[in-house]
N, C-alpha and C positions, 0 to 999 in steps of 0.2 A: 616598338612594342613595349608596353608597360609590363614588366616581367613578374610582378606580384599580383596581377589581376587576370591571370591567364587560365582558361579552361581547356584541358585536353579532351578531345572527342575521338573515341575509338570507333571507326566505321570502315575498316579495311575490307570487310567482306560484303558490304552493301552496294552491289553493282547491278542488281536486277530485282524484278518482282516486288513483293511487299516490303522487303528491306530497303530497296531504293526509294520507295514511296515515303517511308519513315524518314530517311535521310533528307529528302527534298523538303518535306514538311518542317523538319528541324531547322534547315537552313533558312526557309522562308520566315520562320517565327523567331529567330534569334534576337535576343535583346541587345541593347547598346551599352549595357553596364559592364561587359567584360570583353576581353580579347579571346577569340576562339581559334585554337589550333586544331584543325580537322584532319585526322589521319585517314587517308582513303586509298583505295586500290590504285596501283601504279598505272593502270590503263584508263582510269576514270578521269573525267574532265568536267568541272563545274564552273559556271560563270556566276559571279555575284557582284553587285555594286556596293556591298556593305564593306566598309573599310576595316571592320574589326574581325574579319574572317581571313585566316591564312590556311591554305591547303598544304599538307605534307603527303607526298606519294610514297606508298609502301609496297614492296614486292608482294605479288599474290602467291598464295599457296598455304597448305596446312601448316608446314613447319614455320613459315614466316609468321603466320597468325599466332602460333604458340609462343614463338620467340618474343613477339611484341607484347602479348598478354602477360608473360611471366618475367620479362627482363627489360625489354627495349624502351618502354615508356619512361621507366625510372632512369636508365642510362642517358636517354635523349635529354631529359630535364637537367641532369647533372652536367652533361657536356655543354649545354647551351645556357647554363646558369639561370634556369627557370624554376620557380617554386609555384606550381599550379595551385590555384584556389580550389579547384575541383577536377575530378576525372569523370567524364560521362562515357559510358559504354552503350552504344546503340545496337549492339549485336549479342545480347544475352549473357555474356560472360564478364566476370569481374577481371580486373587487371591488378598486377602487383605494383603498389605504390603506397608504402607505409606513410601514415600521417595525413594523407590528403582525403578530403571528402569525396565520396564516390557514389554515383547514381547509375544504376543499371536498368536499361530498357529491355524488358523481356517480352519477346514476341514469337517464341517457338513453343507451340502448344503440345507437341507430342509427349514430352516428359510428364506433363501434368494431366494427361487424359487417362481414362480407364481402359483404353484399348491395349491389348497385349499383342506382341509381335514375336516371331520365332527367328532365331539366328540360323536355324537349320534350313529354312526355306529361303532360296536365293532372292525371291521377290520381296521378302520381308526384312532382310538383313539390315538395310539402311534404316528402317523404322525401329528395329530392335536396338540399333546403336543409339539412336536419338532417345529412345525410351529408357534404356538401362545404363548407357555409358556417358552420354552427353551431360547428364546432371552432374557428373564428377567435374567437368570443365566449367559448368555454370557456377558451382559452389566451392571449388577447390581453394579459391582465394577469399572465401567468405569471411567477412568481419561483421560483428554485430551492429556497427554503425553504418553499414552500407544501406542505401535506400533503393528499393526496387520500384519500377513503374511498369504496370501491365495495362492491357487495353480493356479487359473485361473483369467483372466481379468473380466469374467462375474460376479464372486463373488465380486470382488473389486467394480465394478459398482453398484451391488445390495446393498452392504454395504453403499455406498455413498448415493444412492437414498432412500433406505428404512429406514436407521438408522442415516443418516446425519453425517457419519464419515468422517473426513477430509481425502481427497485422499492422502495428503502428509504423512499421518500416516498409509498407507496401502501399503505393498510391495507384488508384485506378484512374487513368487519364485516357480519354478517347482520342483517336487521331482526328485531324480536321476532316470535315466533310461538307462539301458544297455541291448541291444538286446541279448536274451538268446539263447543258442544252442538248437536245437531240437533232437540232437543225444543222446537219452536216452534209446533206445531199447523198448520204450513203443509205441504200435500201437493200437489205439481204434478200436473196431469192428464196421465198417461202413456198414450199411444195406440198405442204400438208395442212389439213383443216385444223389440227391441233399441233401447234408448234411449241415445243418445250426447249427453253434456252438454258444453257449451263456454261457460263464462262469460267472455266476451271482448268487447272493443270491435270496431268494424267496420274497423279498420286493415288495409291490404292485406297487411302482413307476418304477420297472424294466420292467413292462408291458409284462410279459410272455403271458398273456391271449390274448393280441393283436396278437401275432404270432399264437396262437392257432386258433383264428378266421380267420386269413389269410389262414391257412392250410385248414380249413373247407370250405372256400369260393373258393379255387382253383378248386374244383370239382373232381368228381370221376375219370375222364379221366387221370388226372395228379397227383392226390393227393398221390397215392402210391409211386411216385418218391421222395417225400419230407420227410426228417427226421429232427426233431428238437432235438439237442443233448444238454442236460443240465447237469451242474455239481451239481445236487441235488440228494438226496437219493430217491429210488423208493417208499418209503412210505410217501412222503411229500404230502401236501394238493393239489399241482398242479397235482399230478398223478390221484387223484380222479376227478379233473376237466377235464382231458384229456379223461377219461372213460365216463364221463357224456356227453361230446361233440362228442363222437364216433371217436376220433382220436388217441386212445391209441397206435395203431400200427405205428403212425407217430412220437411219442414222446419217446425219449430214455433218461432214467435217469441214468447217468454215475456214480453217487455217488460223494463223496467229493474227488477230485483229488489233488495230490501233485502238487506243483508249476511246477516241471519238466514235469509232465504228461500233464498239461494244455498247456505248451509250445509246446510239441510234437504233441498235438492234432490239433493245428492250421493248420499245413501243410497237415493233412489228411482230412480236411473239405473243402466243396465247398466255404464257406464264414463264416465270423463272422457276426451275426446280433446283433444290439445294439439299441433296441427300447426304452431304458430307458429315462425317462423324467428328472431325477435329478442325477447329478454327480458333486462332487467337483473337479474331475479330469477325470477319464475314462481310466485307465491303459490298459484294453484289446484293446482299439483302437490303441495304440502304439505297443503293442505286436504283433497284427495281421499285421499292416501296415509295420512294419520293416521286416516281413517275406514275403511280397508280396501277402498276402492273400486278396481276395476281401472282402469288408465291405459294408453292408447295414445298415444305421443308421438313427436315428431320427434327424430331422433338428433342432438341438439345438445349443446354442452358444458355449458349450464346444466341441461339435463335430467339428464345424467350426474352432474353435481355434486350436484344436490338429491335425486334419487330413484334413483340408479344401483344402490343396494343394496336397493331395495324389491321384494319378491317379486311384487307385482301390477303391476309396470311392464313394458310391452312397448315397448321403445325401438327404432324402426326408421327407416330412411331414408325420405324423402318420395317414395315411389313407389307408384303406385296398386295394383298387384297384391298386395304384402304387406299393405298397409293393408286392402284388401277382405277378405283372408283373416282378418286379425286381428279385423275387425269382425264377420264372420259367426261366428267362434268364440265370440262373446259370447252366443249363443242360450241357453246354459245359465248361469243366474245364478251368479256367482262372488263370493265374499267372501274377502279375504285378511287375515292378521294385521295389525292396525293398526300402522303404521310410526311409529317414534319417532326423529325426526331429532336428531342430536347435533352441535351447532355449537360451535366453540372460541372464538367471539367474540360480543360483545353490545354494547349501547349503553354499558355500563360502560367498555368499551375506548375508545369514542368520547370520552367525557368525560375519560378518562385522558390522551388526546392534548392536550386543552385545558389540562390541569393541568401537564403536563410543561414 
């Protein structure tokens, strides 16, 4: 290994969900100009045929993460006689390493949103932590020469407004997106005339309960037509809520679907619904729009940014009456021209920042 052309990559907490997608895209896009030391979770395993990538396994856990962010990268470099050209953090936080160029990929949207959470309510404590405490860890090792990368312009604007970060030090770079084939042989069992699809986790800000309330407000005459199809397990907390509200026959828990099964499901549904309040990106919006599927979504900046020009998008405020009306309008099967997003940035721009 050429020890003066090394890039350290902090990715110890990226072992599932959107974080893992970011790491995989990073690995696929890596240039050949540098040697990359990728610090990953000790249970993670990646295969690559690129000779300039070396993985270093790090013990999982909060204290281990803090130790590496604040001390261990610097000690590791000293011990192994490495002077890294740059430090890349793919997991929101800066690391301690005086004198080295540093690029931080920020993809946690809660600290930059307008939504407030309570430490008093048990169901909201996690979100209150990310809103009010996590920014300390994001910026505790802040230096004016650190460069930040975010996925959307709304996050850049929020960073500038809330934390006074220089806009010249923030780049908006969209993740890779390739429209996936739906030819998988998988066909979900659709039991309703109007099938609403929502591939999302059970987080409060995803606003599943809002759609529950819309279904209840639709009324007995049309309610039986509507089904809400979720990529959650049947024993999740929301299933209890559906029973409590008397709409259990309208909510279908499909379980944890494979990526290919999610892609196949879009074409079988009446629409994607996307009531979420917080997203650093919003990949399902692109997945559905590039397949010509109707979308009903919350009027947020990220929805406007990603699919504001898509003909099949109904972007409305999170109010029950207009949502009920939009849902019932789906009784006639609609297909729109497939959307082709055009982004002016890519992972190539990310690696240009390292090189500069």
